[in-house]
LOLOKE-830915 format. One line per 3 residues: number of its first residue (from 1); their letters; for each residue x, y, z of N, C-alpha, C, O, CB. Coordinates in steps of 0.001 Angstrom, whole numbers, padded with zeros to 6 digits. Last residue first. Glycine has a CB too. Layout:
N
NUM) A) X,Y,Z,X,Y,Z,X,Y,Z,X,Y,Z,X,Y,Z ~ ...
***
This chain:
134
134) TTT) 001845,025013,021699,001338,023691,021304,002404,022863,020672,002150,021724,020281,000177,023819,020356 ~ 002637,027551,022119,002655,026670,023294,002162,025279,022950,002069,024432,023839,001803,027256,024413 ~ 004762,029758,020195,003585,028904,020402,003746,028090,021663,004844,027957,022204,003358,027974,019200
131) GEQ) 006898,031136,019158,005899,031896,019894,004622,031109,020122,003538,031682,020230,005584,033169,019165 ~ 009011,029979,018005,007815,030103,017173,006760,030958,017832,005842,031451,017176,007242,028739,016863 ~ 010685,029931,020172,011075,030737,019027,009893,030965,018091,009786,032016,017459,012223,030071,018276
128) NKV) 009298,028065,021711,009380,029447,022176,009787,030391,021054,009301,031520,020982,010366,029558,023330 ~ 009757,025767,020178,008383,026258,020351,008393,027711,020802,007585,028510,020330,007613,025389,021371 ~ 012541,025577,020516,011971,025770,019179,010556,026336,019283,010199,027269,018564,011960,024437,018392
125) ENW) 012601,025106,023273,013277,026278,022715,012726,026605,021322,012478,027767,020998,014804,026039,022647 ~ 011314,022663,023403,010669,023833,023995,011301,025129,023510,010613,026137,023354,010738,023761,025511 ~ 013285,021115,022128,011928,021196,021576,011224,022453,022102,010617,023204,021338,011109,019920,021939
122) LED) 015363,021334,023958,015531,021891,022612,014174,022086,021938,013942,023089,021263,016425,020971,021753 ~ 014137,019947,026068,014547,021349,026250,014730,022032,024901,014306,023172,024717,015854,021434,027068 ~ 013861,017451,024890,012656,018182,025282,012979,019666,025494,012182,020535,025139,012047,017572,026570
119) LAC) 016518,016701,024681,015730,016915,023456,014470,017720,023746,014063,018563,022947,015354,015569,022816 ~ 017102,016435,027401,017813,017435,026599,017055,017738,025312,016959,018893,024900,019234,016953,026272 ~ 015350,014306,028053,015230,015588,028744,015898,016703,027928,015334,017787,027779,015860,015503,030155
116) LTC) 016368,012257,026531,015027,012747,026233,014815,014119,026866,014174,014989,026277,013960,011752,026733 ~ 019789,012954,025709,018755,012379,026571,017398,012930,026134,017317,013949,025449,019032,012699,028084 ~ 021578,012445,022656,020892,013321,023614,019922,012519,024480,019322,011542,024034,020137,014447,022874
113) SQM) 022641,010972,020650,023125,010671,022000,022488,011562,023062,022820,011449,024242,024631,010820,022052 ~ 021490,011941,018346,021268,010531,018683,021695,010195,020110,021181,009252,020711,022017,009644,017709 ~ 022508,014528,018149,021104,014333,018531,020841,012901,018984,020055,012674,019905,020180,014684,017361
110) NIG) 025302,015858,019165,024887,014634,018492,023479,014302,018988,023300,013848,020118,025895,013446,018766 ~ 025921,019276,018713,025314,018249,019565,024943,017048,018705,024341,017201,017642,024058,018804,020310 ~ 026811,021648,017641,027722,020505,017695,027227,019386,018589,028021,018635,019157,029067,020951,018167
107) RAA) 025043,023625,017242,025701,023595,018556,026673,022416,018706,027275,022222,019762,024648,023528,019657 ~ 024035,023126,014748,024669,024422,014997,025468,024431,016296,026451,025162,016426,023617,025516,015036 ~ 022878,020589,015184,024001,020735,014253,024764,022031,014527,025995,022038,014537,023500,020710,012794
104) CLA) 020830,021291,016967,021860,020341,017357,023100,020500,016473,024227,020540,016967,021322,018902,017275 ~ 019332,022998,015338,019930,023495,016581,021073,022587,017024,022144,023057,017407,018867,023596,017694 ~ 018542,021152,013369,019386,022290,013000,020064,022893,014227,021238,023259,014169,018556,023360,012282
101) KVK) 016924,019443,014900,018122,018912,014226,019090,020047,013888,020298,019926,014090,017730,018141,012936 ~ 014945,021280,015555,015752,020701,016630,017041,020136,016038,018121,020322,016599,014958,019592,017392 ~ 013914,021688,012988,014523,022815,013696,015379,022338,014860,016429,022921,015133,013445,023774,014200
98) EVR) 012887,019137,012491,013937,019679,011613,014659,020848,012285,015877,020980,012163,013334,020136,010263 ~ 010953,019082,014477,012054,018121,014543,013208,018612,013661,014372,018512,014047,011581,016700,014096 ~ 009244,021078,013483,009961,021288,014744,011127,020320,014895,012185,020705,015392,009008,021136,015926
95) GCL) 008285,019830,011164,009001,021101,011090,009819,021362,012339,010960,021817,012257,008029,022238,010870 ~ 006982,017600,012254,008127,017419,011358,008956,018687,011241,010185,018631,011222,007656,016985,009979 ~ 004969,018916,013801,005912,017965,014386,007170,017868,013526,008285,018035,014019,005257,016575,014541
92) RDT) 003596,020337,011815,004281,021059,012901,005336,020169,013543,006458,020607,013798,003266,021540,013970 ~ 002604,018176,010316,003533,019122,009686,004300,019919,010739,005499,020155,010592,002774,020080,008750 ~ 000900,017141,012231,002021,016332,011770,003066,017210,011092,004267,017011,011272,001538,015236,010810
89) ARR) -000940,019236,012391,-000173,018860,013583,001058,018036,013194,002134,018217,013764,-001060,018063,014570 ~ -001966,019162,009781,-001281,020362,010274,-000413,020046,011487,000713,020531,011597,-002300,021449,010632 ~ -003137,016607,009795,-002066,016918,008842,-001276,018136,009317,-000046,018136,009260,-002648,017173,007427
86) LEL) -005079,017014,011752,-004040,016012,011962,-002857,016277,011034,-001703,016180,011453,-004599,014593,011731 ~ -006620,018948,010462,-005940,019299,011717,-004848,018290,012049,-003800,018666,012572,-006951,019378,012874 ~ -007557,017442,008290,-006744,018639,008064,-005967,019016,009323,-004788,019363,009249,-007631,019814,007619
83) APD) -009038,015494,009619,-007917,015093,008759,-006986,016281,008519,-005765,016132,008545,-008435,014533,007407 ~ -011040,016999,010958,-010037,016246,011719,-008834,015824,010881,-007714,015799,011391,-010673,015024,012324 ~ -012014,020168,010524,-011792,018983,009707,-010698,018165,010404,-009544,018592,010437,-011386,019364,008217
80) ADL) -014140,021596,013028,-012842,021448,012378,-012818,020164,011560,-013516,019199,011872,-011701,021449,013420 ~ -015967,022439,014964,-016252,022641,013546,-014958,022613,012737,-014711,023471,011889,-016994,023975,013327 ~ -015592,021595,017457,-014834,022785,017078,-015083,023177,015624,-014487,024127,015115,-013346,022551,017303
77) FRA) -017093,019284,017474,-017533,020398,018318,-016819,021701,017973,-017368,022784,018172,-017305,020064,019780 ~ -015479,017771,015753,-016852,018108,015366,-017357,019294,016175,-017976,020205,015626,-017785,016897,015559 ~ -013190,017462,017280,-013121,018211,016019,-014516,018649,015587,-014703,019768,015110,-012461,017357,014911
74) VNV) -014280,015826,019239,-013769,017144,019618,-013710,018019,018367,-014129,019176,018391,-012356,017034,020295 ~ -014744,013602,017641,-015902,014306,018202,-015490,015698,018688,-016263,016648,018564,-016526,013492,019367 ~ -012163,012811,017196,-012943,013280,016045,-014171,014043,016534,-014588,015019,015911,-013368,012087,015139
71) AVL) -011637,011985,019785,-010874,013107,019229,-011595,013678,017997,-011623,014892,017796,-009430,012655,018853 ~ -013318,009776,019948,-013634,010959,020755,-012879,012181,020246,-013411,013291,020268,-013297,010708,022234 ~ -011951,008090,018183,-013349,008428,017941,-013727,009708,018691,-014369,010602,018139,-014266,007263,018368
68) LLD) -009527,007855,019546,-009561,008495,018230,-010986,008933,017868,-011192,010015,017317,-009011,007536,017154 ~ -010440,006453,021789,-009844,007779,021950,-009848,008544,020626,-010138,009739,020595,-008409,007659,022489 ~ -011259,004063,020613,-012254,004902,021283,-011733,006327,021458,-012481,007291,021299,-012630,004304,022649
65) GLE) -008760,003175,019731,-009825,003443,018759,-010894,004339,019353,-011383,005258,018697,-010452,002137,018275 ~ -007620,002817,022235,-007056,003811,021322,-008081,004168,020252,-008246,005340,019912,-005752,003286,020671 ~ -009085,000646,023127,-009306,001945,023769,-008706,003082,022938,-009234,004194,022942,-008702,001950,025183
62) KRA) -007953,-001269,021479,-009400,-000993,021393,-009692,000377,021984,-010447,001166,021416,-010228,-002089,022134 ~ -005339,-001177,022471,-005610,-000818,021072,-007087,-000487,020874,-007424,000470,020177,-005193,-001965,020127 ~ -005743,-002145,025043,-005257,-000769,024876,-005508,-000289,023449,-005853,000873,023237,-003747,-000675,025216
59) HEV) -006389,-004772,024454,-007428,-003907,025010,-007021,-002437,024873,-007867,-001581,024615,-007695,-004259,026495 ~ -003848,-005549,023557,-005004,-005649,022662,-006146,-004756,023154,-006790,-004068,022362,-005482,-007116,022555 ~ -002265,-005251,025827,-002051,-004373,024670,-003252,-004405,023724,-003621,-003377,023156,-000772,-004784,023914
56) NGE) -002327,-005544,028916,-003285,-005960,027898,-003226,-004997,026709,-004021,-004064,026601,-004720,-006018,028486 ~ -000994,-004944,031240,-000282,-005698,030208,-001162,-006161,029070,-000792,-007073,028331,000377,-006879,030816 ~ -002116,-003266,032991,-002483,-004678,033133,-001784,-005563,032108,-001959,-006782,032107,-003985,-004839,033003
53) ALA) -001213,-000907,031981,-000750,-001290,033317,-001040,-002766,033584,-000302,-003432,034310,-001421,-000411,034396 ~ -002722,-000862,029640,-001274,-001061,029557,-000697,-001493,030894,000196,-002338,030948,-000588,000214,029085 ~ -005253,-000390,030732,-005018,-001600,029944,-003521,-001890,029839,-003105,-003044,029940,-005634,-001459,028537
50) QRI) -004779,002123,031924,-005151,000965,032737,-004863,-000340,031994,-004299,-001276,032561,-006638,001036,033122 ~ -004270,003744,029695,-003254,003588,030745,-003521,002335,031582,-002601,001584,031905,-003224,004836,031655 ~ -006744,003526,028433,-005539,003038,027759,-004450,002784,028793,-003791,001745,028775,-005048,004053,026685
47) EGL) -008345,004751,030333,-008583,003340,030025,-007404,002729,029274,-007096,001551,029453,-009863,003185,029202 ~ -007369,007366,030222,-007225,006586,031453,-007409,005099,031210,-006713,004277,031807,-008221,007058,032492 ~ -008286,008014,027699,-006851,007982,027947,-006549,007173,029208,-005594,006397,029249,-006292,009411,028077
44) EEA) -011030,008004,028212,-010466,007017,027279,-008956,006904,027457,-008406,005806,027374,-010798,007397,025822 ~ -011201,010188,030023,-011640,008840,030404,-010999,007779,029514,-010487,006774,030007,-013170,008733,030328 ~ -010322,012336,028473,-009573,011957,029674,-009925,010533,030104,-009049,009765,030503,-009857,012945,030822
41) VKD) -012402,012323,026579,-011006,012160,026158,-010173,011668,027337,-009415,010706,027216,-010431,013496,025601 ~ -014568,012901,028228,-014494,011570,027614,-013081,011292,027091,-012612,010155,027152,-015522,011447,026464 ~ -014079,015553,028776,-014061,014588,029883,-013911,013167,029343,-013214,012338,029929,-015351,014706,030735
38) LVG) -014521,016537,026225,-013172,016601,026782,-013027,015672,027981,-011971,015071,028180,-012831,018035,027185 ~ -017260,016127,026063,-016381,015431,025121,-014950,015409,025670,-014259,014393,025590,-016419,016114,023719 ~ -018196,017854,028009,-018439,016421,028140,-017540,015600,027239,-017109,014506,027605,-019878,016110,027835
35) SID) -017430,020320,026877,-016828,019873,028135,-017036,018371,028364,-016137,017695,028864,-017415,020664,029306 ~ -018863,021035,024622,-017597,020320,024439,-017018,019785,025740,-016188,018876,025708,-016593,021224,023785 ~ -022361,020366,025321,-021233,021232,024967,-019956,020405,024969,-019975,019215,025282,-021114,022436,025953
32) PWD) -024204,018323,025502,-024714,019679,025286,-023611,020667,024908,-023874,021680,024259,-025426,020166,026534 ~ -023509,015390,023578,-023251,016224,024736,-023778,017625,024461,-023795,018068,023312,-021741,016253,025076 ~ -026071,013325,022111,-024897,014179,022029,-024708,014914,023341,-025647,015046,024126,-025020,015173,020863
29) FGT) -028547,012300,020476,-027584,011611,021332,-026255,012345,021223,-025425,012038,020367,-027434,010099,020931 ~ -030124,013445,018611,-030226,013980,019957,-029272,013318,020936,-029190,013722,022096,-031624,013836,020451 ~ -029729,012765,016068,-030782,012011,016760,-031015,012540,018174,-031965,012147,018850,-030419,010524,016816
26) ASV) -027550,014250,015346,-028855,014691,014848,-030013,013943,015499,-031147,014422,015489,-028921,014515,013347 ~ -025484,012696,016355,-025841,013937,017044,-027235,014413,016634,-028002,014913,017458,-024803,015030,016748 ~ -025371,010771,014368,-025753,010382,015729,-026217,011607,016501,-027220,011561,017212,-024572,009696,016462
23) KDQ) -024468,012384,012257,-025767,011711,012164,-026269,011299,013546,-027449,011459,013857,-025669,010478,011248 ~ -021962,013113,013233,-022954,014155,012938,-024357,013553,012890,-025311,014130,013412,-022626,014859,011595 ~ -020777,010617,013244,-021059,011248,014533,-022037,012419,014362,-022848,012682,015250,-019748,011735,015189
20) RRK) -020537,010266,010500,-021390,009350,011253,-021732,009925,012623,-022847,009744,013112,-020706,007989,011409 ~ -018714,012335,009900,-020054,012297,009285,-021014,011426,010092,-022159,011806,010335,-019967,011772,007839 ~ -016486,011497,011425,-017134,012791,011680,-018553,012803,011112,-019487,013240,011784,-016304,013946,011067
17) SDL) -015913,009043,010204,-016266,009086,011627,-016997,010389,011947,-018005,010384,012653,-014999,008946,012512 ~ -015257,009947,007653,-016388,009039,007827,-016855,009068,009282,-018055,009113,009553,-016005,007597,007407 ~ -012952,011403,008245,-014140,012105,007745,-015392,011245,007870,-016471,011759,008162,-013939,012519,006285
14) LAD) -011271,009317,009139,-011552,010478,009984,-012831,011185,009542,-013683,011523,010365,-010372,011456,009954 ~ -011290,007600,006913,-011730,007115,008217,-012092,008279,009135,-013107,008230,009830,-010640,006249,008862 ~ -010245,009260,004892,-011591,008718,004760,-012126,008263,006115,-013288,008511,006435,-011603,007553,003763
11) NAC) -007671,009663,005921,-008577,010798,005746,-010019,010321,005671,-010907,010895,006301,-008214,011592,004481 ~ -006777,007017,005783,-006836,007707,007074,-007787,008887,006988,-008614,009091,007877,-005434,008179,007512 ~ -006934,006574,003019,-007722,005739,003932,-007870,006413,005286,-008949,006393,005878,-007071,004359,004100
8) EES) -005092,008482,002117,-006494,008578,001711,-007383,007770,002647,-008461,008224,003029,-006672,008095,000262 ~ -002768,007449,003259,-003252,008770,003670,-004717,008940,003309,-005498,009477,004095,-002415,009881,003018 ~ -002568,005055,001861,-002707,005031,003315,-003272,006352,003815,-004144,006376,004684,-001355,004742,003985
5) TDN) -002232,006067,-000733,-003398,005250,-000427,-003637,005203,001079,-004779,005299,001528,-003222,003831,-000985 ~ 000204,007429,-000403,-000989,008150,-000850,-002251,007382,-000500,-003227,007963,-000026,-000930,008403,-002359 ~ 001914,005341,000336,001590,006383,001309,000345,007143,000914,-000482,007474,001763,002750,007343,001463
2) TM) 000641,002171,-000887,001455,003382,-000965,001042,004369,000105,-000028,004256,000703,001340,004024,-002346 ~ 000849,-001173,000000,000000,000000,000000,000893,001234,000000,001813,001326,000813,-000965,-000001,001221
***
């Protein structure tokens, strides 16, 4: 499967989920505001943590699906295209990693030997240079 096909499938899955959740919402089965959806995000994340703590990766995967479903519901409440927002977030990730690489190169730092803590500091430096907190 090519990347284009994989990307199309991911986009289709996100948009299909949003459309189907719109239909469910139209029946009246919905939260009155986004706060309930955000609580559900925390709940699903907790269920993933619990499944992993129990060593049940298969159950954690199921809960990941639930978390993704709820994340799409957050997008619905924000009137956002979940595929577009995921693409933008991925682009930010890749752009920031490139900037961290450039910082490392400019400072003579071997990125491969950096601790996670050191990389996180560089990451935050890049975010501060961008003037963002996300």
